[in-house]
MIVO-15862 format. One record per residue: residue in three letters; y, z, x of N, C-alpha, C, O in turn. Coordinates in steps of 0.05 Angstrom, whole numbers, padded with zeros to 5 digits, always signed. Layout:
BEGIN
ALAYZXYZXYZXYZX ...
END
This chain:
BEGIN
MET+01076+02694+02006+01081+02668+02017+01103+02654+02000+01099+02652+01975 GLU+01124+02646+02012+01146+02633+01997+01140+02603+01993+01131+02590+02012 VAL+01144+02594+01969+01140+02566+01962+01166+02551+01965+01186+02559+01954 PRO+01166+02529+01980+01191+02513+01984+01202+02503+01958+01187+02496+01939 ILE+01229+02503+01956+01242+02493+01932+01234+02464+01928+01234+02448+01947 GLY+01228+02456+01904+01221+02429+01898+01191+02424+01897+01182+02404+01885 SER+01175+02442+01908+01146+02438+01907+01137+02447+01879+01150+02464+01867 ARG+01116+02435+01869+01107+02441+01842+01089+02465+01842+01069+02467+01857 ARG+01095+02484+01825+01079+02507+01820+01085+02518+01793+01107+02512+01782 ARG+01067+02533+01782+01072+02545+01756+01091+02569+01760+01089+02584+01779 PRO+01111+02572+01742+01128+02596+01744+01112+02621+01738+01093+02621+01723 THR+01121+02642+01751+01109+02668+01746+01117+02679+01719+01135+02668+01706 ARG+01103+02700+01710+01110+02712+01684+01139+02722+01684+01153+02718+01665 ASP+01148+02734+01706+01175+02744+01708+01195+02720+01708+01216+02722+01695 GLU+01189+02699+01721+01206+02675+01721+01209+02663+01693+01231+02655+01685 VAL+01187+02662+01679+01188+02652+01651+01205+02670+01634+01220+02661+01617 ARG+01202+02697+01637+01218+02716+01622+01248+02712+01628+01264+02712+01610 ILE+01254+02709+01653+01282+02705+01661+01293+02679+01649+01315+02678+01638 TRP+01277+02658+01650+01284+02632+01638+01290+02635+01608+01310+02626+01598 ARG+01271+02648+01594+01274+02651+01565+01299+02668+01559+01314+02661+01540 ASP+01303+02689+01574+01327+02706+01569+01352+02689+01573+01371+02691+01557 PHE+01352+02673+01594+01376+02656+01599+01380+02636+01577+01403+02634+01566 ILE+01360+02622+01569+01362+02602+01547+01369+02614+01521+01388+02605+01507 GLU+01355+02635+01514+01361+02648+01488+01389+02660+01487+01402+02659+01466 THR+01398+02671+01509+01425+02682+01510+01446+02660+01508+01466+02663+01493 THR+01443+02638+01523+01462+02616+01522+01462+02603+01494+01484+02595+01484 GLU+01439+02601+01482+01438+02590+01455+01452+02608+01435+01467+02599+01417 ARG+01448+02634+01438+01461+02653+01420+01492+02652+01424+01507+02653+01404 LEU+01500+02650+01449+01529+02648+01455+01540+02622+01443+01561+02622+01430 LYS+01526+02600+01446+01535+02574+01435+01537+02576+01405+01556+02566+01393 THR+01517+02587+01392+01517+02590+01363+01541+02606+01353+01554+02598+01334 ARG+01546+02628+01367+01569+02644+01359+01596+02629+01363+01614+02631+01347 MET+01598+02614+01385+01622+02598+01390+01626+02577+01369+01648+02573+01359 VAL+01604+02563+01362+01605+02542+01341+01614+02554+01314+01631+02543+01301 ARG+01602+02577+01307+01610+02590+01281+01639+02597+01281+01653+02593+01261 ARG+01649+02608+01303+01677+02615+01304+01695+02591+01302+01715+02591+01288 MET+01687+02569+01316+01703+02544+01315+01704+02534+01286+01725+02526+01276 GLN+01681+02534+01272+01681+02524+01245+01697+02541+01226+01710+02531+01208 ARG+01698+02567+01231+01712+02586+01214+01743+02584+01219+01758+02588+01200 GLU+01751+02579+01244+01779+02581+01251+01793+02554+01256+01816+02553+01263 SER+01779+02532+01251+01790+02506+01257+01777+02485+01239+01755+02489+01228 ILE+01790+02462+01235+01778+02440+01220+01759+02424+01238+01744+02407+01229 LEU+01760+02430+01264+01744+02415+01283+01716+02427+01286+01712+02451+01285 SER+01697+02408+01290+01670+02417+01298+01671+02421+01329+01690+02412+01342 SER+01651+02434+01339+01650+02437+01369+01648+02410+01382+01659+02406+01404 ALA+01635+02391+01369+01633+02364+01381+01660+02350+01380+01667+02337+01400 ASP+01675+02353+01358+01702+02342+01357+01719+02353+01380+01733+02339+01394 TYR+01717+02380+01383+01733+02393+01404+01726+02382+01431+01744+02377+01448 GLN+01700+02378+01437+01692+02368+01463+01703+02340+01468+01713+02335+01490 VAL+01703+02323+01448+01713+02296+01451+01744+02296+01454+01754+02283+01472 LEU+01757+02312+01437+01786+02313+01439+01795+02325+01466+01815+02315+01477 LEU+01781+02345+01476+01789+02357+01501+01785+02337+01524+01802+02335+01542 ALA+01763+02321+01523+01759+02301+01544+01781+02280+01543+01791+02272+01564 LEU+01789+02272+01519+01811+02252+01517+01837+02264+01526+01853+02251+01539 HIS+01842+02289+01518+01867+02303+01526+01870+02304+01556+01892+02301+01567 GLU+01847+02309+01570+01848+02312+01599+01848+02285+01614+01852+02284+01638 ALA+01842+02263+01600+01840+02237+01612+01868+02225+01617+01887+02232+01604 ASP+01869+02208+01637+01894+02194+01644+01903+02177+01620+01888+02160+01610 GLY+01927+02182+01610+01937+02168+01587+01924+02176+01561+01928+02163+01540 GLN+01908+02197+01561+01894+02207+01537+01877+02185+01524+01876+02183+01500 ARG+01864+02169+01541+01847+02148+01531+01824+02143+01551+01828+02146+01575 LEU+01801+02135+01540+01778+02129+01557+01761+02107+01543+01760+02105+01519 ARG+01748+02091+01560+01728+02072+01549+01706+02090+01538+01700+02111+01548 SER+01693+02080+01517+01672+02096+01504+01649+02102+01523+01637+02124+01521 SER+01642+02084+01541+01621+02089+01560+01628+02113+01578+01611+02129+01585 VAL+01653+02114+01587+01662+02136+01604+01663+02162+01588+01655+02183+01598 LEU+01672+02161+01563+01673+02184+01546+01645+02195+01541+01641+02220+01542 ALA+01626+02178+01537+01598+02187+01533+01588+02201+01558+01574+02221+01556 GLU+01595+02191+01581+01587+02203+01606+01600+02230+01610+01587+02250+01618 VAL+01626+02232+01604+01641+02257+01607+01629+02278+01589+01627+02302+01596 CYS+01622+02271+01564+01612+02289+01544+01582+02294+01548+01570+02312+01536 ASP+01569+02277+01565+01540+02278+01569+01525+02273+01543+01506+02288+01536 TRP+01533+02252+01529+01521+02245+01504+01509+02217+01506+01517+02201+01523 GLU+01489+02211+01489+01479+02184+01487+01501+02167+01474+01517+02178+01457 ARG+01503+02142+01481+01524+02125+01470+01522+02122+01440+01543+02120+01427 SER+01498+02121+01430+01495+02118+01400+01506+02143+01386+01518+02141+01365 ARG+01500+02167+01397+01511+02191+01385+01541+02191+01385+01554+02198+01365 LEU+01553+02183+01407+01582+02182+01409+01593+02162+01389+01613+02168+01376 SER+01581+02139+01387+01590+02118+01369+01592+02128+01340+01612+02124+01326 HIS+01570+02141+01331+01570+02152+01304+01591+02174+01301+01605+02176+01280 HIS+01593+02191+01321+01613+02213+01319+01641+02202+01319+01658+02213+01305 LEU+01647+02182+01335+01674+02171+01336+01682+02159+01309+01705+02161+01301 ARG+01663+02147+01295+01669+02136+01268+01679+02159+01250+01698+02155+01235 ARG+01665+02182+01251+01674+02204+01234+01701+02214+01243+01718+02221+01226 MET+01706+02215+01269+01732+02225+01279+01754+02205+01272+01777+02213+01266 GLU+01748+02179+01273+01768+02159+01265+01776+02162+01236+01799+02159+01228 SER+01756+02168+01219+01762+02171+01190+01780+02195+01185+01794+02196+01164 LYS+01780+02215+01203+01798+02238+01201+01824+02234+01217+01840+02252+01219 ASN+01827+02210+01229+01851+02203+01245+01854+02221+01269+01876+02226+01278 LEU+01832+02230+01281+01833+02246+01305+01834+02228+01330+01845+02236+01350 VAL+01821+02205+01328+01820+02186+01350+01824+02158+01338+01821+02154+01314 SER+01831+02139+01355+01832+02111+01347+01820+02094+01369+01818+02103+01392 ARG+01813+02069+01362+01804+02050+01382+01826+02030+01386+01837+02019+01367 GLU+01832+02025+01411+01853+02006+01418+01843+01988+01441+01824+01996+01455 GLY+01855+01965+01443+01849+01948+01466+01855+01962+01492+01875+01977+01494 SER+01839+01956+01512+01843+01968+01538+01869+01958+01551+01876+01934+01548 THR+01882+01975+01565+01906+01967+01580+01899+01953+01606+01916+01940+01618 LYS+01873+01956+01614+01865+01945+01640+01846+01921+01637+01845+01904+01655 ASP+01831+01920+01615+01811+01899+01611+01814+01890+01582+01806+01904+01564 LEU+01825+01866+01578+01830+01856+01551+01806+01853+01534+01808+01851+01510 ARG+01782+01851+01547+01757+01848+01531+01746+01875+01522+01728+01876+01505 ALA+01756+01897+01532+01745+01923+01526+01763+01939+01507+01787+01933+01504 ALA+01751+01959+01494+01766+01977+01476+01765+02005+01489+01747+02012+01504 GLU+01785+02020+01482+01786+02048+01491+01789+02066+01468+01801+02059+01447 ILE+01779+02090+01471+01783+02111+01451+01808+02127+01459+01811+02136+01481 VAL+01826+02130+01439+01852+02142+01445+01856+02167+01427+01849+02167+01404 LEU+01866+02188+01439+01874+02212+01425+01898+02206+01407+01919+02197+01418 THR+01896+02211+01381+01919+02206+01364+01937+02231+01363+01929+02252+01374 GLU+01960+02229+01351+01978+02252+01348+01964+02273+01331+01967+02297+01337 THR+01951+02265+01310+01936+02283+01293+01914+02298+01309+01911+02322+01307 GLY+01900+02283+01326+01879+02294+01342+01890+02314+01362+01878+02336+01366 ALA+01913+02307+01374+01925+02326+01394+01935+02351+01380+01932+02373+01390 ALA+01946+02348+01356+01955+02372+01341+01932+02390+01333+01934+02414+01335 GLU+01910+02378+01324+01886+02394+01316+01874+02407+01341+01864+02430+01339 LEU+01874+02394+01364+01864+02406+01388+01881+02430+01396+01870+02451+01403 ARG+01907+02427+01394+01925+02450+01400+01920+02473+01381+01919+02496+01389 ARG+01917+02466+01355+01912+02487+01335+01885+02501+01339+01883+02525+01335 GLY+01865+02486+01348+01839+02498+01353+01836+02512+01380+01818+02528+01383 ALA+01854+02506+01398+01851+02517+01426+01854+02547+01427+01839+02561+01440 ALA+01875+02558+01413+01880+02587+01415+01856+02603+01405+01847+02621+01419 PRO+01845+02598+01381+01822+02614+01373+01797+02609+01390+01781+02627+01394 HIS+01795+02584+01401+01772+02578+01418+01774+02595+01444+01754+02606+01453 LEU+01798+02595+01456+01802+02611+01481+01798+02641+01475+01788+02655+01492 GLN+01806+02650+01452+01802+02678+01444+01772+02684+01442+01763+02705+01452 ALA+01757+02666+01431+01728+02670+01429+01715+02670+01456+01697+02686+01461 ILE+01724+02653+01474+01714+02653+01502+01718+02681+01515+01700+02692+01527 SER+01742+02691+01511+01749+02718+01522+01731+02739+01510+01718+02755+01524 GLU+01729+02740+01484+01715+02761+01470+01684+02760+01474+01672+02780+01478 LEU+01673+02736+01473+01644+02733+01474+01632+02729+01502+01609+02734+01506 PHE+01649+02721+01521+01638+02715+01548+01652+02732+01569+01639+02748+01582 ILE+01678+02728+01573+01692+02740+01595+01692+02771+01593+01687+02785+01613 ASP+01697+02781+01569+01698+02810+01565+01671+02824+01570+01671+02848+01575 ALA+01650+02809+01569+01623+02821+01573+01616+02824+01603+01597+02837+01609 LEU+01632+02812+01620+01625+02811+01649+01646+02823+01667+01670+02823+01660 THR+01637+02834+01689+01656+02844+01709+01665+02819+01726+01654+02798+01723 GLU+01685+02824+01743+01694+02802+01761+01671+02792+01778+01668+02768+01782 ASP+01656+02811+01789+01633+02803+01806+01612+02787+01790+01601+02768+01801 GLU+01607+02796+01766+01588+02781+01749+01598+02753+01743+01582+02734+01743 LEU+01624+02750+01737+01635+02724+01732+01632+02706+01757+01625+02682+01755 THR+01637+02717+01780+01633+02702+01805+01604+02694+01808+01598+02672+01817 SER+01585+02712+01801+01557+02706+01802+01550+02683+01783+01534+02666+01789 VAL+01561+02684+01759+01557+02662+01739+01567+02636+01751+01554+02615+01748 GLU+01590+02636+01763+01601+02612+01775+01582+02601+01797+01577+02577+01798 THR+01572+02619+01813+01553+02611+01835+01528+02599+01823+01518+02579+01832 LEU+01517+02613+01803+01493+02604+01789+01496+02577+01777+01480+02559+01780 THR+01518+02573+01762+01522+02547+01748+01526+02524+01769+01517+02502+01764 ALA+01540+02530+01790+01544+02510+01811+01517+02502+01823+01512+02478+01828 ALA+01500+02521+01828+01474+02515+01840+01457+02499+01820+01444+02480+01828 LEU+01458+02506+01795+01442+02491+01774+01453+02462+01772+01437+02443+01770 ARG+01480+02459+01772+01491+02432+01770+01484+02415+01794+01476+02392+01791 ARG+01485+02427+01818+01478+02411+01842+01449+02403+01840+01442+02380+01845 HIS+01431+02421+01831+01403+02414+01829+01398+02393+01808+01383+02374+01812 LEU+01411+02396+01785+01408+02376+01763+01419+02348+01771+01408+02328+01763 ASP+01440+02349+01787+01452+02323+01796+01434+02308+01816+01437+02284+01820 THR+01415+02323+01829+01398+02310+01848+01370+02305+01838+01353+02294+01853 THR+01364+02314+01814+01337+02309+01802+01340+02292+01778+01361+02290+01765 GLY+01318+02278+01772+01317+02261+01748+01311+02278+01723+01308+02302+01725 ASP+01310+02264+01700+01303+02278+01675+01275+02285+01677+01264+02297+01659 
END
């Protein structure tokens, strides 16, 4: 008997095994990526995430609330992290160009240069640790899987 999606039931032993394999593998991948970033760049993985979000933003600037949303971080975590990044001149806070009462986080020239410097080894690590491990069909399956998970997470609460 098939159980409808969304109804509450205990996962089977095989489902729990698949879940654990998925989580443990993604954690292992993330750990290896973080180690490589630390070894090959002055940036932490968190720095890289913030700098990339700003780099991709219109005018390379975002309000901190929007940046927190893009990075999927709590605002307090972002605030503490931005202070560290400001001390390294990777980002700056400037008045908003649209709302004089608001401040925006802006990618500095130093931040952009460090992002460029860190991008090549980061992309190499993505290739070596992720893409090279999978066939084209498997990559397509990963894309399908992550899209399904994101859709589900976007429609459910915490």
